[in-house]
PDB file of N, CA, C, O and CB in Angstrom:
ATOM      1  N   MET A   1       1.144  -0.989   0.043  1.00  0.00           N
ATOM      2  CA  MET A   1      -0.357  -0.036   0.058  1.00  0.00           C
ATOM      3  C   MET A   1       0.649   1.362   0.018  1.00  0.00           C
ATOM      4  O   MET A   1       1.681   1.415   0.687  1.00  0.00           O
ATOM      5  CB  MET A   1      -1.718  -0.225   1.870  1.00  0.00           C
ATOM      6  N   CYS A   2       0.201   2.454  -0.846  1.00  0.00           N
ATOM      7  CA  CYS A   2       1.081   3.673  -0.777  1.00  0.00           C
ATOM      8  C   CYS A   2       0.953   4.079   0.565  1.00  0.00           C
ATOM      9  O   CYS A   2      -0.005   3.895   1.315  1.00  0.00           O
ATOM     10  CB  CYS A   2       0.714   4.839  -1.762  1.00  0.00           C
ATOM     11  N   ASN A   3       2.298   4.801   0.846  1.00  0.00           N
ATOM     12  CA  ASN A   3       2.380   5.608   2.304  1.00  0.00           C
ATOM     13  C   ASN A   3       2.536   7.091   2.073  1.00  0.00           C
ATOM     14  O   ASN A   3       2.761   7.893   2.979  1.00  0.00           O
ATOM     15  CB  ASN A   3       3.711   5.120   3.259  1.00  0.00           C
ATOM     16  N   CYS A   4       2.348   7.527   0.292  1.00  0.00           N
ATOM     17  CA  CYS A   4       2.720   9.007   0.712  1.00  0.00           C
ATOM     18  C   CYS A   4       1.499   9.888   1.181  1.00  0.00           C
ATOM     19  O   CYS A   4       0.304   9.606   1.093  1.00  0.00           O
ATOM     20  CB  CYS A   4       3.403   9.774  -0.547  1.00  0.00           C
ATOM     21  N   ALA A   5       2.078  11.007   1.696  1.00  0.00           N
ATOM     22  CA  ALA A   5       0.914  11.441   2.068  1.00  0.00           C
ATOM     23  C   ALA A   5       0.058  11.877   1.972  1.00  0.00           C
ATOM     24  O   ALA A   5      -0.780  11.847   2.873  1.00  0.00           O
ATOM     25  CB  ALA A   5       0.834  11.703   2.410  1.00  0.00           C
ATOM     26  N   LYS A   6      -0.160  12.591   0.631  1.00  0.00           N
ATOM     27  CA  LYS A   6      -0.965  12.875  -0.376  1.00  0.00           C
ATOM     28  C   LYS A   6      -0.898  12.650  -1.698  1.00  0.00           C
ATOM     29  O   LYS A   6       0.221  12.585  -2.207  1.00  0.00           O
ATOM     30  CB  LYS A   6      -1.107  13.818  -0.328  1.00  0.00           C
ATOM     31  N   ILE A   7      -1.999  12.498  -2.460  1.00  0.00           N
ATOM     32  CA  ILE A   7      -1.995  12.037  -3.569  1.00  0.00           C
ATOM     33  C   ILE A   7      -2.849  12.602  -4.458  1.00  0.00           C
ATOM     34  O   ILE A   7      -4.049  12.328  -4.424  1.00  0.00           O
ATOM     35  CB  ILE A   7      -2.135  10.916  -3.490  1.00  0.00           C
ATOM     36  N   HIS A   8      -2.264  13.557  -5.463  1.00  0.00           N
ATOM     37  CA  HIS A   8      -2.660  14.457  -6.272  1.00  0.00           C
ATOM     38  C   HIS A   8      -3.387  13.601  -7.514  1.00  0.00           C
ATOM     39  O   HIS A   8      -3.026  12.445  -7.732  1.00  0.00           O
ATOM     40  CB  HIS A   8      -1.437  15.376  -6.638  1.00  0.00           C
ATOM     41  N   PHE A   9      -4.414  14.228  -8.300  1.00  0.00           N
ATOM     42  CA  PHE A   9      -5.058  13.510  -9.210  1.00  0.00           C
ATOM     43  C   PHE A   9      -4.193  13.027 -10.454  1.00  0.00           C
ATOM     44  O   PHE A   9      -4.484  12.071 -11.172  1.00  0.00           O
ATOM     45  CB  PHE A   9      -6.155  14.290  -9.598  1.00  0.00           C
ATOM     46  N   TYR A  10      -3.018  13.896 -10.594  1.00  0.00           N
ATOM     47  CA  TYR A  10      -2.058  13.739 -11.699  1.00  0.00           C
ATOM     48  C   TYR A  10      -0.755  12.744 -11.350  1.00  0.00           C
ATOM     49  O   TYR A  10       0.204  12.677 -12.119  1.00  0.00           O
ATOM     50  CB  TYR A  10      -1.545  15.220 -12.078  1.00  0.00           C
ATOM     51  N   ASP A  11      -0.826  12.013 -10.156  1.00  0.00           N
ATOM     52  CA  ASP A  11      -0.066  11.318  -9.898  1.00  0.00           C
ATOM     53  C   ASP A  11      -0.473  10.050  -9.662  1.00  0.00           C
ATOM     54  O   ASP A  11       0.119   9.317  -8.870  1.00  0.00           O
ATOM     55  CB  ASP A  11       0.490  11.773  -9.154  1.00  0.00           C
ATOM     56  N   VAL A  12      -1.318   9.763 -10.206  1.00  0.00           N
ATOM     57  CA  VAL A  12      -2.113   8.111 -10.290  1.00  0.00           C
ATOM     58  C   VAL A  12      -1.684   7.784 -11.602  1.00  0.00           C
ATOM     59  O   VAL A  12      -1.394   8.504 -12.557  1.00  0.00           O
ATOM     60  CB  VAL A  12      -4.041   7.979 -10.193  1.00  0.00           C
ATOM     61  N   ASP A  13      -1.706   6.335 -11.429  1.00  0.00           N
ATOM     62  CA  ASP A  13      -0.786   5.487 -12.463  1.00  0.00           C
ATOM     63  C   ASP A  13      -1.985   4.047 -12.730  1.00  0.00           C
ATOM     64  O   ASP A  13      -2.297   3.588 -11.631  1.00  0.00           O
ATOM     65  CB  ASP A  13       1.120   4.918 -11.541  1.00  0.00           C
ATOM     66  N   PHE A  14      -2.466   3.521 -13.552  1.00  0.00           N
ATOM     67  CA  PHE A  14      -2.587   2.594 -13.092  1.00  0.00           C
ATOM     68  C   PHE A  14      -1.868   1.172 -13.459  1.00  0.00           C
ATOM     69  O   PHE A  14      -1.197   1.526 -14.428  1.00  0.00           O
ATOM     70  CB  PHE A  14      -3.625   2.670 -13.121  1.00  0.00           C
ATOM     71  N   LYS A  15      -1.630  -0.038 -13.303  1.00  0.00           N
ATOM     72  CA  LYS A  15      -1.098  -1.393 -13.716  1.00  0.00           C
ATOM     73  C   LYS A  15      -2.134  -2.160 -13.422  1.00  0.00           C
ATOM     74  O   LYS A  15      -3.187  -1.937 -12.824  1.00  0.00           O
ATOM     75  CB  LYS A  15       0.182  -1.906 -13.053  1.00  0.00           C
ATOM     76  N   LEU A  16      -1.667  -3.128 -13.948  1.00  0.00           N
ATOM     77  CA  LEU A  16      -2.388  -4.957 -14.236  1.00  0.00           C
ATOM     78  C   LEU A  16      -1.404  -5.560 -13.057  1.00  0.00           C
ATOM     79  O   LEU A  16      -0.187  -5.390 -12.980  1.00  0.00           O
ATOM     80  CB  LEU A  16      -1.971  -6.001 -16.339  1.00  0.00           C
ATOM     81  N   TYR A  17      -2.195  -6.261 -12.215  1.00  0.00           N
ATOM     82  CA  TYR A  17      -1.950  -6.971 -11.200  1.00  0.00           C
ATOM     83  C   TYR A  17      -3.193  -8.089 -11.478  1.00  0.00           C
ATOM     84  O   TYR A  17      -4.413  -8.058 -11.317  1.00  0.00           O
ATOM     85  CB  TYR A  17      -1.916  -6.075  -9.800  1.00  0.00           C
ATOM     86  N   GLY A  18      -2.204  -9.117 -11.994  1.00  0.00           N
ATOM     87  CA  GLY A  18      -3.147 -10.776 -12.126  1.00  0.00           C
ATOM     88  C   GLY A  18      -4.097 -10.177 -13.599  1.00  0.00           C
ATOM     89  O   GLY A  18      -3.510  -9.769 -14.602  1.00  0.00           O
ATOM     90  N   MET A  19      -5.237 -10.211 -13.515  1.00  0.00           N
ATOM     91  CA  MET A  19      -6.635  -9.918 -14.319  1.00  0.00           C
ATOM     92  C   MET A  19      -7.504  -8.446 -13.547  1.00  0.00           C
ATOM     93  O   MET A  19      -8.708  -8.197 -13.599  1.00  0.00           O
ATOM     94  CB  MET A  19      -7.783 -11.585 -14.142  1.00  0.00           C
ATOM     95  N   LYS A  20      -6.455  -7.686 -12.890  1.00  0.00           N
ATOM     96  CA  LYS A  20      -7.467  -6.725 -12.029  1.00  0.00           C
ATOM     97  C   LYS A  20      -6.477  -5.673 -12.411  1.00  0.00           C
ATOM     98  O   LYS A  20      -5.320  -5.722 -11.995  1.00  0.00           O
ATOM     99  CB  LYS A  20      -7.835  -7.020 -10.159  1.00  0.00           C
ATOM    100  N   VAL A  21      -7.095  -4.306 -13.538  1.00  0.00           N
ATOM    101  CA  VAL A  21      -6.260  -2.899 -12.813  1.00  0.00           C
ATOM    102  C   VAL A  21      -6.205  -2.085 -11.545  1.00  0.00           C
ATOM    103  O   VAL A  21      -7.189  -1.414 -11.232  1.00  0.00           O
ATOM    104  CB  VAL A  21      -6.511  -1.946 -13.438  1.00  0.00           C
ATOM    105  N   VAL A  22      -5.324  -2.095 -10.935  1.00  0.00           N
ATOM    106  CA  VAL A  22      -4.954  -1.294  -9.857  1.00  0.00           C
ATOM    107  C   VAL A  22      -4.605   0.373  -9.843  1.00  0.00           C
ATOM    108  O   VAL A  22      -3.415   0.669  -9.948  1.00  0.00           O
ATOM    109  CB  VAL A  22      -3.891  -1.956  -9.449  1.00  0.00           C
ATOM    110  N   PRO A  23      -5.169   0.994  -9.773  1.00  0.00           N
ATOM    111  CA  PRO A  23      -4.746   2.057  -9.687  1.00  0.00           C
ATOM    112  C   PRO A  23      -3.488   2.144  -8.614  1.00  0.00           C
ATOM    113  O   PRO A  23      -3.646   1.640  -7.502  1.00  0.00           O
ATOM    114  CB  PRO A  23      -5.846   2.816  -9.461  1.00  0.00           C
ATOM    115  N   SER A  24      -2.463   2.670  -8.894  1.00  0.00           N
ATOM    116  CA  SER A  24      -1.074   3.467  -8.297  1.00  0.00           C
ATOM    117  C   SER A  24      -0.285   4.368  -8.041  1.00  0.00           C
ATOM    118  O   SER A  24      -0.252   5.138  -9.001  1.00  0.00           O
ATOM    119  CB  SER A  24      -0.518   3.366  -8.459  1.00  0.00           C
ATOM    120  N   CYS A  25       0.258   4.626  -7.383  1.00  0.00           N
ATOM    121  CA  CYS A  25       1.164   5.942  -7.079  1.00  0.00           C
ATOM    122  C   CYS A  25       2.353   5.840  -7.789  1.00  0.00           C
ATOM    123  O   CYS A  25       3.182   4.936  -7.684  1.00  0.00           O
ATOM    124  CB  CYS A  25       1.562   6.159  -5.555  1.00  0.00           C
ATOM    125  N   LYS A  26       2.424   7.400  -8.960  1.00  0.00           N
ATOM    126  CA  LYS A  26       3.493   7.618  -9.762  1.00  0.00           C
ATOM    127  C   LYS A  26       4.672   7.080  -8.670  1.00  0.00           C
ATOM    128  O   LYS A  26       5.325   6.047  -8.819  1.00  0.00           O
ATOM    129  CB  LYS A  26       3.575   9.264 -10.323  1.00  0.00           C
ATOM    130  N   ASN A  27       4.784   7.986  -7.588  1.00  0.00           N
ATOM    131  CA  ASN A  27       5.784   8.391  -6.599  1.00  0.00           C
ATOM    132  C   ASN A  27       6.596   7.101  -6.362  1.00  0.00           C
ATOM    133  O   ASN A  27       7.818   7.240  -6.422  1.00  0.00           O
ATOM    134  CB  ASN A  27       5.114   8.989  -5.221  1.00  0.00           C
ATOM    135  N   CYS A  28       6.171   6.008  -6.132  1.00  0.00           N
ATOM    136  CA  CYS A  28       6.472   4.986  -5.182  1.00  0.00           C
ATOM    137  C   CYS A  28       5.979   3.966  -5.486  1.00  0.00           C
ATOM    138  O   CYS A  28       6.243   2.933  -4.871  1.00  0.00           O
ATOM    139  CB  CYS A  28       6.164   5.177  -4.004  1.00  0.00           C
ATOM    140  N   GLY A  29       4.999   4.007  -6.683  1.00  0.00           N
ATOM    141  CA  GLY A  29       4.788   2.761  -6.962  1.00  0.00           C
ATOM    142  C   GLY A  29       3.804   1.237  -6.778  1.00  0.00           C
ATOM    143  O   GLY A  29       3.489   0.235  -7.420  1.00  0.00           O
ATOM    144  N   ASP A  30       3.591   1.915  -5.361  1.00  0.00           N
ATOM    145  CA  ASP A  30       2.621   1.053  -4.464  1.00  0.00           C
ATOM    146  C   ASP A  30       1.411   1.348  -5.009  1.00  0.00           C
ATOM    147  O   ASP A  30       1.068   2.434  -5.477  1.00  0.00           O
ATOM    148  CB  ASP A  30       2.604   1.344  -2.886  1.00  0.00           C
ATOM    149  N   PRO A  31       0.437  -0.185  -4.896  1.00  0.00           N
ATOM    150  CA  PRO A  31      -1.196   0.304  -4.671  1.00  0.00           C
ATOM    151  C   PRO A  31      -1.855   1.594  -3.950  1.00  0.00           C
ATOM    152  O   PRO A  31      -1.345   2.090  -2.945  1.00  0.00           O
ATOM    153  CB  PRO A  31      -1.804  -0.715  -3.892  1.00  0.00           C
ATOM    154  N   LEU A  32      -2.872   2.026  -4.470  1.00  0.00           N
ATOM    155  CA  LEU A  32      -3.222   3.351  -3.564  1.00  0.00           C
ATOM    156  C   LEU A  32      -3.474   1.981  -2.140  1.00  0.00           C
ATOM    157  O   LEU A  32      -3.308   0.762  -2.110  1.00  0.00           O
ATOM    158  CB  LEU A  32      -5.108   4.686  -4.294  1.00  0.00           C
ATOM    159  N   SER A  33      -3.884   2.889  -1.254  1.00  0.00           N
ATOM    160  CA  SER A  33      -4.851   2.603  -0.274  1.00  0.00           C
ATOM    161  C   SER A  33      -6.286   2.845  -0.313  1.00  0.00           C
ATOM    162  O   SER A  33      -6.803   3.633  -1.105  1.00  0.00           O
ATOM    163  CB  SER A  33      -4.493   3.152   0.678  1.00  0.00           C
ATOM    164  N   GLU A  34      -7.063   2.015   0.733  1.00  0.00           N
ATOM    165  CA  GLU A  34      -8.781   2.284   0.066  1.00  0.00           C
ATOM    166  C   GLU A  34      -8.808   3.993   0.484  1.00  0.00           C
ATOM    167  O   GLU A  34      -9.892   4.482   0.164  1.00  0.00           O
ATOM    168  CB  GLU A  34     -10.472   1.083   1.169  1.00  0.00           C
ATOM    169  N   ASP A  35      -8.339   4.487   0.800  1.00  0.00           N
ATOM    170  CA  ASP A  35      -8.991   6.205   1.529  1.00  0.00           C
ATOM    171  C   ASP A  35      -8.372   6.472   0.396  1.00  0.00           C
ATOM    172  O   ASP A  35      -9.334   6.490  -0.372  1.00  0.00           O
ATOM    173  CB  ASP A  35      -8.447   7.204   3.277  1.00  0.00           C
ATOM    174  N   GLN A  36      -7.454   6.689  -0.241  1.00  0.00           N
ATOM    175  CA  GLN A  36      -6.576   6.891  -1.276  1.00  0.00           C
ATOM    176  C   GLN A  36      -7.652   6.708  -2.660  1.00  0.00           C
ATOM    177  O   GLN A  36      -8.077   7.663  -3.310  1.00  0.00           O
ATOM    178  CB  GLN A  36      -5.223   5.747  -1.149  1.00  0.00           C
ATOM    179  N   ALA A  37      -7.965   5.295  -2.924  1.00  0.00           N
ATOM    180  CA  ALA A  37      -8.552   4.965  -3.809  1.00  0.00           C
ATOM    181  C   ALA A  37     -10.069   5.741  -4.076  1.00  0.00           C
ATOM    182  O   ALA A  37     -10.601   6.097  -5.128  1.00  0.00           O
ATOM    183  CB  ALA A  37      -8.517   3.667  -3.610  1.00  0.00           C
ATOM    184  N   SER A  38     -10.432   5.820  -2.925  1.00  0.00           N
ATOM    185  CA  SER A  38     -12.316   6.490  -2.890  1.00  0.00           C
ATOM    186  C   SER A  38     -11.857   8.217  -3.229  1.00  0.00           C
ATOM    187  O   SER A  38     -12.675   8.988  -3.731  1.00  0.00           O
ATOM    188  CB  SER A  38     -13.467   6.299  -0.612  1.00  0.00           C
ATOM    189  N   LYS A  39     -10.651   8.582  -2.921  1.00  0.00           N
ATOM    190  CA  LYS A  39     -10.730  10.366  -3.313  1.00  0.00           C
ATOM    191  C   LYS A  39     -10.154  10.441  -4.463  1.00  0.00           C
ATOM    192  O   LYS A  39      -9.879  11.560  -4.897  1.00  0.00           O
ATOM    193  CB  LYS A  39      -9.909  11.522  -2.311  1.00  0.00           C
ATOM    194  N   PHE A  40      -9.925   9.593  -5.013  1.00  0.00           N
ATOM    195  CA  PHE A  40      -9.608   9.485  -6.368  1.00  0.00           C
ATOM    196  C   PHE A  40     -10.512   8.868  -7.491  1.00  0.00           C
ATOM    197  O   PHE A  40     -10.643   9.262  -8.650  1.00  0.00           O
ATOM    198  CB  PHE A  40      -8.523   8.836  -6.360  1.00  0.00           C
ATOM    199  N   THR A  41     -10.922   8.129  -7.055  1.00  0.00           N
ATOM    200  CA  THR A  41     -12.544   8.176  -7.171  1.00  0.00           C
ATOM    201  C   THR A  41     -13.550   9.246  -7.548  1.00  0.00           C
ATOM    202  O   THR A  41     -14.046   9.557  -8.631  1.00  0.00           O
ATOM    203  CB  THR A  41     -12.983   7.912  -6.049  1.00  0.00           C
ATOM    204  N   LYS A  42     -13.704   9.742  -6.236  1.00  0.00           N
ATOM    205  CA  LYS A  42     -14.393  10.746  -6.457  1.00  0.00           C
ATOM    206  C   LYS A  42     -14.002  12.502  -7.142  1.00  0.00           C
ATOM    207  O   LYS A  42     -14.863  13.289  -7.534  1.00  0.00           O
ATOM    208  CB  LYS A  42     -14.822  10.693  -5.278  1.00  0.00           C
ATOM    209  N   ASP A  43     -12.478  12.765  -7.126  1.00  0.00           N
ATOM    210  CA  ASP A  43     -11.958  13.476  -7.589  1.00  0.00           C
ATOM    211  C   ASP A  43     -11.813  13.407  -9.744  1.00  0.00           C
ATOM    212  O   ASP A  43     -11.674  14.306 -10.573  1.00  0.00           O
ATOM    213  CB  ASP A  43     -10.830  13.304  -6.605  1.00  0.00           C
ATOM    214  N   LEU A  44     -11.958  11.702  -9.889  1.00  0.00           N
ATOM    215  CA  LEU A  44     -11.987  11.652 -11.271  1.00  0.00           C
ATOM    216  C   LEU A  44     -13.784  12.216 -11.867  1.00  0.00           C
ATOM    217  O   LEU A  44     -14.138  12.869 -12.848  1.00  0.00           O
ATOM    218  CB  LEU A  44     -11.504   9.882 -11.672  1.00  0.00           C
ATOM    219  N   MET A  45     -14.627  11.524 -10.619  1.00  0.00           N
ATOM    220  CA  MET A  45     -15.867  11.970 -11.314  1.00  0.00           C
ATOM    221  C   MET A  45     -16.207  13.456 -11.538  1.00  0.00           C
ATOM    222  O   MET A  45     -16.931  14.112 -12.286  1.00  0.00           O
ATOM    223  CB  MET A  45     -16.932  11.444 -10.602  1.00  0.00           C
ATOM    224  N   LYS A  46     -15.484  13.635 -10.701  1.00  0.00           N
ATOM    225  CA  LYS A  46     -15.613  14.988 -10.491  1.00  0.00           C
ATOM    226  C   LYS A  46     -14.898  16.600 -11.922  1.00  0.00           C
ATOM    227  O   LYS A  46     -15.119  17.734 -12.349  1.00  0.00           O
ATOM    228  CB  LYS A  46     -14.749  14.905  -8.913  1.00  0.00           C
ATOM    229  N   TYR A  47     -13.942  15.322 -12.007  1.00  0.00           N
ATOM    230  CA  TYR A  47     -13.174  16.044 -12.975  1.00  0.00           C
ATOM    231  C   TYR A  47     -14.203  15.510 -14.542  1.00  0.00           C
ATOM    232  O   TYR A  47     -14.066  16.159 -15.580  1.00  0.00           O
ATOM    233  CB  TYR A  47     -11.221  15.461 -12.872  1.00  0.00           C
ATOM    234  N   TRP A  48     -14.863  14.683 -14.501  1.00  0.00           N
ATOM    235  CA  TRP A  48     -15.154  14.446 -15.674  1.00  0.00           C
ATOM    236  C   TRP A  48     -16.882  14.717 -15.823  1.00  0.00           C
ATOM    237  O   TRP A  48     -17.740  14.250 -16.572  1.00  0.00           O
ATOM    238  CB  TRP A  48     -14.590  13.009 -15.974  1.00  0.00           C
ATOM    239  N   GLY A  49     -16.905  15.928 -14.469  1.00  0.00           N
ATOM    240  CA  GLY A  49     -18.459  16.363 -14.639  1.00  0.00           C
ATOM    241  C   GLY A  49     -19.574  15.790 -14.596  1.00  0.00           C
ATOM    242  O   GLY A  49     -20.622  16.151 -15.132  1.00  0.00           O
ATOM    243  N   PHE A  50     -19.165  13.920 -13.279  1.00  0.00           N
ATOM    244  CA  PHE A  50     -20.426  12.874 -13.234  1.00  0.00           C
ATOM    245  C   PHE A  50     -21.161  13.332 -11.910  1.00  0.00           C
ATOM    246  O   PHE A  50     -20.245  13.810 -11.240  1.00  0.00           O
ATOM    247  CB  PHE A  50     -19.926  11.079 -13.140  1.00  0.00           C
ATOM    248  N   GLU A  51     -22.122  13.420 -11.308  1.00  0.00           N
ATOM    249  CA  GLU A  51     -22.555  13.923 -10.446  1.00  0.00           C
ATOM    250  C   GLU A  51     -22.068  12.143  -9.326  1.00  0.00           C
ATOM    251  O   GLU A  51     -22.051  10.985  -9.743  1.00  0.00           O
ATOM    252  CB  GLU A  51     -24.287  14.643 -10.867  1.00  0.00           C
ATOM    253  N   GLU A  52     -21.726  12.713  -7.789  1.00  0.00           N
ATOM    254  CA  GLU A  52     -21.822  11.413  -6.927  1.00  0.00           C
ATOM    255  C   GLU A  52     -22.847  10.842  -6.807  1.00  0.00           C
ATOM    256  O   GLU A  52     -23.903  11.467  -6.703  1.00  0.00           O
ATOM    257  CB  GLU A  52     -21.519  11.491  -5.759  1.00  0.00           C
ATOM    258  N   GLU A  53     -22.791   9.553  -6.791  1.00  0.00           N
ATOM    259  CA  GLU A  53     -24.071   8.382  -6.219  1.00  0.00           C
ATOM    260  C   GLU A  53     -24.384   8.636  -5.199  1.00  0.00           C
ATOM    261  O   GLU A  53     -23.615   9.180  -4.406  1.00  0.00           O
ATOM    262  CB  GLU A  53     -23.849   6.922  -6.044  1.00  0.00           C
ATOM    263  N   LYS A  54     -25.663   8.302  -4.900  1.00  0.00           N
ATOM    264  CA  LYS A  54     -26.105   8.692  -3.442  1.00  0.00           C
ATOM    265  C   LYS A  54     -26.658   7.619  -3.365  1.00  0.00           C
ATOM    266  O   LYS A  54     -27.255   7.305  -2.335  1.00  0.00           O
ATOM    267  CB  LYS A  54     -26.987   9.943  -3.058  1.00  0.00           C
TER     268      LYS A  54
END
């Protein structure tokens, strides 16, 4: 898991682990933690103009 203090939208890369695509940090190369992944998903949806699911 990534231990970076703050992950920005542009610091995320996608890697293939087995048959699953996992968001990972470009700085350290480790997969994002659950909190970081959920924040990235929210930022991505906001950037693309989709509303949050309620």
